[in-house]
C-alpha positions in Angstrom: 0.0 0.0 0.0 2.8 2.5 0.9 4.6 1.4 -2.4 1.5 2.4 -4.4 1.0 5.7 -2.5 4.8 6.5 -3.0 4.3 5.9 -6.9 1.2 8.1 -6.9 3.1 10.8 -5.1 6.0 10.4 -7.7 3.5 10.8 -10.6 2.0 13.8 -9.3 5.4 15.2 -8.5 6.3 14.7 -12.3 3.2 16.4 -13.5 3.6 19.2 -10.9 7.2 19.9 -12.3 5.9 19.9 -15.8 3.1 22.1 -15.0 5.6 24.6 -13.3 7.6 24.5 -16.7 4.6 25.2 -18.8 3.9 28.2 -16.7 6.8 29.8 -18.4 4.8 29.7 -21.6 2.2 32.1 -20.3 3.7 35.4 -21.7 3.5 33.7 -25.3 -0.4 32.4 -24.8 -1.1 34.3 -28.1 1.2 32.2 -30.2 0.3 29.2 -28.3 -3.4 29.9 -29.2 -2.4 30.4 -32.9 -0.7 27.1 -32.9 -3.5 25.4 -31.4 -5.8 26.7 -33.9 -3.6 25.5 -36.8 -3.3 22.2 -35.0 -7.1 21.9 -35.1 -7.0 22.8 -39.0 -4.3 19.9 -39.4 -6.3 17.4 -37.2 -9.6 18.3 -39.3 -7.8 17.8 -42.6 -6.3 14.7 -41.8 -9.6 13.2 -40.8 -11.4 15.0 -43.8 -9.3 12.9 -46.3 -10.8 9.5 -45.2 -14.4 10.3 -46.4 -13.1 11.5 -49.8 -11.0 8.3 -50.1 -14.0 6.2 -49.2 -16.0 7.8 -51.8 -13.4 7.6 -54.4 -13.0 3.9 -53.6 -16.6 3.2 -54.0 -16.7 5.0 -57.5 -13.6 3.2 -58.7 -14.8 -0.4 -57.7 -18.4 -0.1 -58.7 -18.7 -0.1 -62.5 -22.4 0.8 -62.3 -21.8 4.0 -60.5 -18.5 4.9 -62.3 -18.6 8.5 -63.1 -15.7 10.7 -64.2 -17.2 13.8 -62.8 -17.2 12.5 -59.3 -13.8 11.0 -59.6 -12.3 14.2 -61.0 -14.0 16.2 -58.2 -12.3 14.0 -55.5 -9.1 14.2 -57.4 -9.2 18.0 -57.3 -10.4 18.0 -53.5 -7.8 15.7 -52.3 -4.7 17.9 -53.0 -6.5 20.9 -51.7 -7.1 19.0 -48.2 -3.5 17.8 -48.4 -2.4 21.4 -48.9 -4.6 22.5 -46.0 -3.3 19.7 -43.8 0.4 20.6 -44.7 0.0 24.3 -44.0 -1.8 23.5 -40.6 0.9 21.2 -39.7 3.8 23.7 -40.6 2.3 26.7 -39.0 1.2 24.6 -35.7 4.7 23.2 -35.6 6.3 26.6 -36.2 4.3 28.4 -33.4 4.4 25.7 -30.9 8.2 25.2 -31.5 8.6 29.1 -31.0 6.9 29.0 -27.7 8.9 25.7 -26.6 12.2 27.3 -27.5 11.4 30.7 -26.0 10.5 28.9 -22.8 13.8 27.2 -22.6 15.5 30.6 -23.5 13.8 32.2 -20.6 14.5 29.3 -18.3 18.2 29.3 -19.2 18.3 33.1 -18.5 16.5 32.9 -15.2 18.9 30.0 -14.1 21.9 32.3 -14.9 20.2 35.4 -13.3 19.7 33.2 -10.2 23.3 32.2 -10.1 24.3 35.9 -10.3 22.2 36.6 -7.2 23.5 33.8 -5.1 26.1 34.4 -2.5 29.8 33.2 -2.9 29.2 30.8 0.0 26.6 29.0 -2.4 29.4 28.6 -5.0 31.9 27.5 -2.2 29.7 24.3 -1.7 29.1 23.5 -5.4 31.0 22.0 -8.2 31.7 24.6 -11.2 31.0 21.7 -13.7 27.7 20.7 -11.9 26.4 24.3 -12.2 27.5 24.5 -15.9 25.8 21.1 -16.8 22.6 22.1 -15.1 22.6 25.5 -17.0 23.5 24.1 -20.4 22.8 20.4 -20.6 19.7 20.0 -18.4 18.0 23.0 -20.2 18.5 21.2 -23.5 16.8 18.1 -22.1 13.9 20.4 -21.0 13.8 21.9 -24.7 12.5 18.7 -26.0 10.0 18.2 -23.2 8.4 21.6 -23.7 8.5 21.7 -27.6 7.8 18.1 -28.4 5.2 17.5 -25.6 3.5 20.9 -26.2 3.2 20.1 -30.0 1.7 16.8 -29.3 -0.7 18.0 -26.7 -1.9 20.8 -29.0 -2.3 18.7 -32.3 -2.7 14.9 -31.4 -5.8 15.2 -29.3 -7.9 16.8 -32.0 -6.5 14.3 -34.5 -7.6 11.6 -32.4 -11.1 13.0 -31.7 -11.7 13.5 -35.5 -10.6 10.1 -36.4 -12.8 8.5 -33.8 -15.7 10.5 -35.3 -14.9 9.1 -38.7 -14.5 5.4 -37.2 -17.9 5.7 -35.6 -19.4 7.2 -38.8 -18.0 4.2 -40.8 -19.0 1.4 -38.3 -20.2 2.2 -34.7 -19.8 -1.4 -33.5 -16.4 -2.1 -35.0 -15.2 1.3 -33.7 -16.2 0.2 -30.2 -14.5 -3.1 -30.4 -11.3 -1.5 -31.9 -11.0 1.1 -29.2 -10.9 -1.6 -26.5 -7.4 -2.4 -27.8 -6.0 1.2 -27.5 -6.2 1.6 -23.6 -3.9 -1.6 -23.4 -1.2 0.6 -25.1 -0.9 2.6 -21.8 0.4 -0.5 -20.0 3.9 -0.5 -21.3 4.1 3.2 -20.9 3.4 2.9 -17.1 5.7 -0.1 -16.8 8.7 1.5 -18.5 8.1 5.2 -17.5 9.4 5.3 -14.0 12.5 3.4 -15.0 13.2 6.0 -17.7 12.9 8.8 -15.2 15.2 7.2 -12.7 17.9 6.3 -15.3 17.5 9.7 -16.9 18.1 11.6 -13.5 21.3 9.4 -12.9 22.4 10.0 -16.3 22.1 13.9 -15.9 24.0 13.8 -12.6 26.9 11.8 -14.2 27.0 13.9 -17.2 27.4 17.0 -14.6 30.5 15.1 -13.2 31.8 14.8 -16.7 31.5 18.6 -17.2 33.1 19.0 -13.7 36.1 16.7 -14.7 36.5 18.5 -18.0 36.4 21.9 -16.5 38.9 21.0 -13.6 41.4 19.2 -16.0 41.5 22.3 -18.3 41.8 24.8 -15.8 44.4 22.9 -13.8 46.3 21.7 -16.8 49.6 22.9 -15.5 49.2 20.9 -12.3 47.9 17.7 -14.2 51.1 17.8 -16.5 53.4 18.7 -13.7 52.6 15.7 -11.5 52.3 13.5 -14.7 48.5 12.8 -13.8 47.3 12.6 -17.5 46.6 8.7 -17.3 44.6 9.2 -14.0 42.5 12.0 -15.5 42.0 9.9 -18.7 40.8 7.1 -16.4 38.5 9.4 -14.3 37.1 10.8 -17.4 36.5 7.4 -19.1 34.9 5.9 -16.0 32.3 8.7 -15.9 31.6 8.5 -19.6 31.0 4.7 -19.4 28.8 5.4 -16.5 26.6 7.8 -18.5 26.6 5.5 -21.4 25.3 2.7 -19.3 22.5 4.7 -18.0 21.6 6.3 -21.3 21.2 2.8 -22.8 19.0 1.8 -19.9 16.9 4.7 -20.9 17.2 3.7 -24.6 16.1 0.2 -23.9 13.1 1.2 -21.9 12.0 3.6 -24.5 12.7 1.1 -27.4 10.7 -1.5 -25.8 7.4 0.5 -26.0 7.3 0.9 -29.9 7.2 -3.0 -30.8 4.8 -3.6 -27.9 2.3 -1.0 -29.2 2.9 -2.1 -32.8 2.0 -5.8 -31.8 -1.1 -4.7 -29.8 -2.2 -2.7 -32.9 -1.6 -5.7 -35.3 -3.7 -8.0 -33.1 -6.4 -5.4 -33.2 -6.1 -5.3 -37.1 -6.4 -8.9 -37.1 -9.7 -9.0 -35.1 -11.0 -6.5 -37.6 -10.2 -8.7 -40.4 -12.3 -11.5 -38.8 -15.2 -9.0 -38.1 -15.2 -7.6 -41.7 -15.5 -11.3 -43.0 -18.2 -12.2 -40.8 -20.4 -9.2 -41.3 -19.7 -8.8 -45.1 -18.3 -5.1 -44.8 -18.0 -3.4 -48.1 -14.6 -3.3 -49.4 -14.2 0.6 -49.7 -15.5 0.7 -46.0 -12.9 -1.8 -45.0 -10.0 0.1 -46.4 -11.2 3.3 -45.2 -11.5 1.9 -41.7 -8.2 0.4 -42.1 -6.6 3.8 -43.2 -8.4 5.4 -40.2 -7.0 3.0 -37.8 -3.5 3.3 -39.2 -3.9 7.1 -38.9 -5.1 6.7 -35.4 -1.9 4.9 -34.5 0.2 7.9 -34.7 -1.6 10.1 -32.2 -2.1 7.2 -29.8 1.6 6.4 -30.0 2.6 10.1 -29.5 0.2 10.7 -26.7 1.2 7.6 -25.0 4.8 8.7 -25.0 4.0 12.0 -23.6 4.3 10.8 -20.2 7.5 8.9 -21.1 9.1 12.1 -22.2 7.8 14.1 -19.2 9.5 11.2 -17.0 12.7 11.9 -18.7 12.6 15.6 -18.8 11.4 16.2 -15.4 14.6 14.9 -13.8 16.4 17.6 -15.8 13.8 20.2 -14.9 14.0 19.3 -11.0 17.9 19.9 -11.2 17.1 23.5 -12.9 14.6 24.3 -10.3 16.8 23.3 -7.6 18.9 26.4 -8.5 15.9 28.6 -8.9 14.5 27.7 -5.6 17.7 28.2 -3.8 17.5 30.7 -1.2 19.3 34.0 -2.0 21.2 34.6 1.4 22.7 38.0 0.5 20.1 40.3 -1.0 18.8 43.9 -0.9 16.2 44.6 1.8 13.0 46.1 0.7 13.9 49.4 2.4 17.6 49.5 1.3 19.0 53.0 0.3 22.0 54.0 -1.8 25.2 54.5 -0.2 26.0 58.1 -1.2 28.5 60.6 -0.1 32.0 60.1 1.3 32.8 57.1 3.4 33.5 58.6 6.8 33.6 55.6 9.3 33.8 51.9 8.9 32.9 49.9 12.1 33.0 46.1 12.9 30.9 45.5 15.8 31.2 42.1 17.5 31.2 40.3 14.1 30.8 36.5 14.1 30.7 34.1 11.1 30.8 30.3 10.5 30.6 28.4 7.1 29.4 25.3 8.8 29.3 24.6 12.7 33.0 25.5 13.2 33.2 29.3 13.8 35.7 31.3 11.5 35.1 34.7 13.3 34.2 35.4 16.8 33.6 38.7 18.4 35.7 40.8 16.1 35.3 44.6 16.8 37.3 47.5 15.3 36.8 50.7 13.4 38.7 52.4 10.6 38.8 56.1 9.6 39.0 57.5 6.1 42.5 57.3 4.5 43.6 54.7 7.1 45.5 51.5 6.1 44.6 48.4 8.2 46.6 45.3 7.6 45.5 41.9 8.6 47.9 39.2 9.3 47.7 35.7 11.0 48.2 32.1 10.2 46.3 30.1 7.6 42.9 29.6 8.6 42.8 32.5 11.0 39.9 34.4 9.2 41.6 37.1 7.3 40.0 36.7 3.9 36.7 35.9 5.4 36.8 39.0 7.3 37.3 41.4 4.4 34.7 39.3 2.4 32.2 40.6 4.8 32.7 44.2 3.9 31.2 44.0 0.3 28.8 41.5 1.6 30.1 38.4 -0.3 28.7 36.8 3.1 26.8 38.3 5.9 27.8 37.9 9.6 25.8 35.4 11.7 26.2 37.8 14.6 27.2 41.5 15.1 27.1 43.9 12.2 29.3 46.1 10.0 28.5 49.8 9.8 29.5 52.5 7.3 28.8 56.1 8.4 26.9 54.6 11.3 24.6 52.5 9.3 24.4 48.7 9.0 25.7 48.0 5.5 22.7 45.6 5.0 20.6 48.7 4.9 22.5 49.9 1.8 21.7 48.5 -1.8 24.2 45.9 -2.8 25.2 47.9 -6.1 25.8 51.1 -4.3 27.8 49.4 -1.6 30.0 47.4 -3.9 30.7 50.4 -6.1 32.6 52.1 -3.2 35.0 49.1 -2.8 37.9 48.0 -5.1 39.3 44.5 -5.0 42.6 43.1 -6.0 43.0 39.3 -4.9 45.8 37.0 -4.6 44.1 34.8 -7.3 43.9 37.1 -10.2 41.1 36.4 -12.8 41.0 37.7 -16.2 38.4 37.0 -18.7 39.0 35.8 -22.2 38.7 39.2 -23.8 41.0 42.1 -24.8 43.3 43.5 -22.3 41.4 46.9 -22.5 38.1 45.2 -21.7 39.8 43.5 -18.6 41.2 46.6 -17.4 37.8 48.4 -18.1 35.7 45.6 -16.4 33.2 47.4 -14.0 34.0 50.7 -15.9 32.6 50.1 -19.5 32.1 53.8 -20.0 36.0 54.4 -19.6 37.8 55.7 -22.7 40.9 54.6 -24.0 42.9 57.5 -22.5 41.6 56.5 -18.9 42.4 52.9 -19.6 46.1 53.6 -20.7 46.5 56.0 -17.5 45.4 53.2 -15.2 47.8 50.9 -17.0 50.7 53.4 -16.6 49.9 53.9 -12.9 50.0 50.0 -12.6 53.2 49.9 -14.6 51.5 47.8 -17.1 51.5 50.1 -20.0 55.0 49.3 -21.3 54.7 45.4 -21.6 51.2 46.0 -23.1 52.5 48.3 -25.8 55.1 45.5 -26.7 52.4 42.9 -27.4 51.6 42.3 -31.1 48.0 43.9 -30.7 48.7 46.1 -27.7 45.5 46.7 -25.6 43.5 44.7 -28.1 45.3 41.5 -27.5 43.3 38.7 -26.0 44.3 37.8 -22.5 43.1 34.1 -23.0 41.1 32.1 -20.4 42.1 33.3 -17.0 44.9 35.2 -18.5 46.7 32.1 -19.6 48.7 34.1 -22.4 50.3 36.3 -19.9 52.7 35.8 -17.1 51.5 35.8 -13.5 53.1 39.3 -12.8 51.5 40.6 -15.8 48.0 39.4 -15.0 48.6 40.9 -11.3 49.4 44.3 -12.8 46.3 44.2 -15.0 44.1 43.5 -12.0 45.8 46.4 -10.1 45.2 48.7 -13.2 41.5 47.5 -13.1 41.0 48.7 -9.5 42.9 52.0 -10.2 40.5 52.7 -13.0 37.4 52.0 -10.8 38.8 54.5 -8.3 36.8 53.7 -5.3 37.1 55.2 -1.8 37.6 51.7 -0.2 40.4 49.2 -1.4 40.7 45.5 -0.6 44.1 44.2 -1.2 44.6 40.5 -0.8 48.4 40.2 -1.1 48.2 42.2 -4.3 51.9 41.9 -5.0 52.4 38.1 -4.4 52.8 37.2 -8.1 55.4 39.8 -8.9 59.0 39.7 -9.1 61.3 41.9 -7.1 61.5 44.6 -9.8 57.8 44.5 -10.6 56.9 44.3 -7.0 58.8 47.5 -6.3 57.1 49.4 -9.2 53.6 48.1 -8.5 53.9 48.9 -4.7 54.8 52.5 -5.6 51.8 52.6 -7.7 49.7 51.0 -4.7 51.1 53.6 -2.4 49.8 56.3 -4.6 46.5 54.6 -5.2 46.0 54.2 -1.4 46.4 57.8 -0.6 43.3 59.3 0.8 41.6 55.9 0.6 40.6 53.5 3.2 42.5 50.2 2.7 42.2 46.9 3.9 45.2 44.8 3.1 45.7 41.0 3.9 49.3 40.3 4.0 51.3 37.1 4.1 54.7 38.8 3.7 55.1 41.1 6.5 57.5 43.2 4.6 54.6 44.7 2.4 52.7 46.2 5.5 55.2 47.4 7.9 54.1 51.0 6.9 50.3 50.3 7.5 48.7 52.6 10.0 47.5 49.7 11.9 48.1 45.9 11.8 45.6 43.7 13.2 46.7 40.2 14.1 44.0 37.4 13.9 44.4 34.1 15.7 41.6 31.4 15.4 38.8 34.1 14.2 39.7 36.3 17.1 41.7 39.6 17.3 45.0 38.8 19.1 46.9 42.0 18.7 46.5 45.4 17.2 49.1 48.2 16.8 51.8 49.5 14.4 54.6 47.4 13.0 57.0 48.7 15.9 54.4 48.5 18.5 53.8 44.8 17.9 57.4 43.9 17.5 57.9 45.3 21.1 55.0 43.3 22.6 56.9 40.0 21.6 53.5 38.3 21.0 52.2 36.5 18.0 53.1 39.1 15.4 56.8 39.0 16.7 56.6 35.2 16.4 55.4 35.3 12.8 58.1 38.0 12.0 60.8 36.0 13.4 59.6 32.9 11.7 59.5 34.6 8.3 62.7 36.5 8.6 64.4 33.8 10.6 65.6 36.4 13.1 
C-alpha cells in the first residue's frame, strides 16, 4: 500500500514539475493559441481525407456508378485537403516550437540570473561543472519536453477525436470493439516510464560529473602535467563516460521496448477487424477506409502515450534546474535599502561572528577604520583574514554582530551602491577571455581609451602591453593564460585603479610579482592608497610594515593590534610570525 502511495506521489510530482515548466509559456499565450488553431486545422484535414477516399474507392470499384465527374472532383479536392493539412502542420509546428524554444531561452536566462544573485558561500559548496551542466545540458533536455510535448498535446488530441468520429461514422460497432485495444497501449508506458525517469536523472547527474572533470582538467592543466597525472585524468573521465553510457542505454532500452509492444497490440487489433469484416460482409471501400483510419489513429495514440514517457525523462532535468531557481538568496537587498552616497567617513565592525558550517571562523571581532587609514590583517592560515574582508562587500553576511558604514548597517544599503565604493585586488588574479583593454575596464565600461591607458601606466603595465603584437586589443586568454603571473596581477591592479573607489581591499596584491615589478607596483599602490581606506591582507610582512595599523588574527579572534614597531615590542604572535618569516 505504501509503495502504491509513493508511486502516485511520484507521478503527481512529475506532472507538478511539468506544470511549473509550462507556466513559463504564459507570456506567449497568443502564439500558443495560434498554434492550437492550426493544430485543429491539421487534425480536421487529416480526418477529412478519409470520407473523400471512401467515396473515391466506391466509385472506382463499382462499374455501375462509375462517373468521371465525381472522380475528377475528388481528385481535385484531395490535393486541396492535403495542402490545408500541410499548411496546418507547418504553422502549428512553427508556433508551438517557437513557444517551446522561447520557454527554454527564458528558463536558461532565469537560471543564470539566479546564479548571479546567489552568495559566494553557495558557490563554495558547489562544483563548477555541476552548475555549468545544469545551466547548459539540463535546459537542452527540457527543451525537448516543452517543444515536443506541447506540440503533441496541441495537435494529437484533435487528430484523435476527429478520427474517432470518422470510425464511428463508418461502423459504430467495429469502432467500439477497436477502441478496446487502445487503452492496453498505456500499460507498457506505465511499466517503463518510472525506469526512464530514474535512469535519466542518474545520467544527468553523471553528465554533470563529466563536465566537472573536464573543467577541472582544463583549468588545472599545468598541475595535471607537472605531476604526470594524465593517465589518472583519462581513467577518471573514461569511467564517468562509461557510467553515462550505461544509464543512457537503460533509458534507450526502456523507450525502445514501448514501440514494438504498441505495434504488436495494434496488429492484433487489425487481425480482429479482419475477422469481423469477413463475418459481417463489410463493403471493401468501408473496410479499406476503416483500416486507413486505424493506421492514422496509431500515430496520435503512439505520440500521446509517449507524452508521459518524455515528461518522465525531462522532469529529472527540470528538477535539477528548479533546485537552483529555488535556492535561497542569502545576500540580497532589503525592501527599504537605500543607496550609499557621499564620502565614506567611518567603517565599524561590531562584535562580528561568522561560520561556514558549525565551526566558527570569526568570533567577536570589533574595530573601526577612519578615512584614509590603511589597516593590515595578518595571521596564520585559517585565521579568518580573507573571510573578514569578504564581509565588507557582503560576499557573506555575519551570523552575529554587524558592519557599519557612516553609522549605518551595510545591510541597509543597496548591494550595487555598496560594492561601487569598494575596489578589490585578490591574490588569485582572474582575467576574462577578452581584450586587455576590456579586462582593465571591467566594471567601468564607460571608460575611454585614455583612461584605460592612464590606469595601466599607474600600475606599471603600459610598457609590456605596448610591446604585445596587438597592444590593448590583445586577447588575454582564459584566466589570462597568455600572460605571465606578474602581468596578470598588474592588469588586476590597473582594473582597481580605473574603478577609483574610496575603499580598497588588497589580498596580497603583489604576491605574483618579481622583485623589480613588486617595487614598481608597490609604488603605484602607495599612490592609489593615498586618501583611501585600505584593507590589506598580508602574508609577507615586509609589504605592510608602513600600515597605519596591523590587526593580528588568531583562530577567528583579534589577538593583537598596533603598528609594526609596537607589535614587535610586544613580543606576541606578530613577533613570532615576523621572526619565523625572517628567521631572526
